[in-house]
N, C-alpha and C positions, 0 to 999 in steps of 0.2 A: 793575568790576574785571577786568582781563584776567588770562591766565595766562602766566607766562614758561616759556621751555625751559632747561632746565640740561644743559650738556654738559661732561663731564669728559674731559681727555686729559693724559696723563702725571701731574703733579702740580697741574696747573691746574684751575680751574672757571670756565666761561663761562656767563654768564646773558644769554639773548637775550630782550630785554624786548619787550612788545606794542607795536605802533605807536602806540597812544594814549598811551603813557608815554615821556616824554623826560627825559633827564639832561643836564647841561652835559657837554662834552667835558673830558677830564681825568681826575682822580681823585675818587672819592667816599669817605667814611667809611663803614664797615661796622661794625655792632655787632649782637649777638645779643641779643634780649630775650624771654626764655622759649623758645618755639619758633619765633619770628619772626626774621627776617633783615632788619634795616633799613638801607637806602641812604640817605645824606644827601650833598648836596653839600659838598664840603670848603670851609670858610670861607676866604676870603682872608685872608693874613697882613696884620696891620696894621703898617705901617712907621711910625717914630717922627715923621715929617712929618705923615702922615694923622692920628695920634693928636693931635699938638699942634693941628693944625686942628680936630679935633672938640672938644677942650677949649675952643678959642677961640669955638666956635659955641654953647656952652652959655649959657644966659640969665644976666645979672648977678644976677637976683633968685632964683636957685635954690635958695638955702638961707634966703631971707627968712622970718621967722616961726618958725624952728626952733631959734633959738639959745638956749642955756640961761642965763637972766638971774639964776639962784639965786647968792647969794654963796658962795664957797668954805666948805666945812665946816670947823670948828675940829677938831682931834684932839688927844689927849693925846700928849706926847712920850714917847719910849721910854726 
């Protein structure tokens, strides 16, 4: 684990990461967990075409064996 350099100027804070840590270019998500600051790559937005493609790639038998075969309950009328 290396150490990063934190530089403040005006209202901005810049974090200079050690050479052994690389992040993707662009934006990262930042969250504070206790005393830790966690940087995570921002996930790509999923467009509708990609979503449909992913749905089509699901196996046909994905829900096999989990169907509830019990008969419907009989309940009293109100």
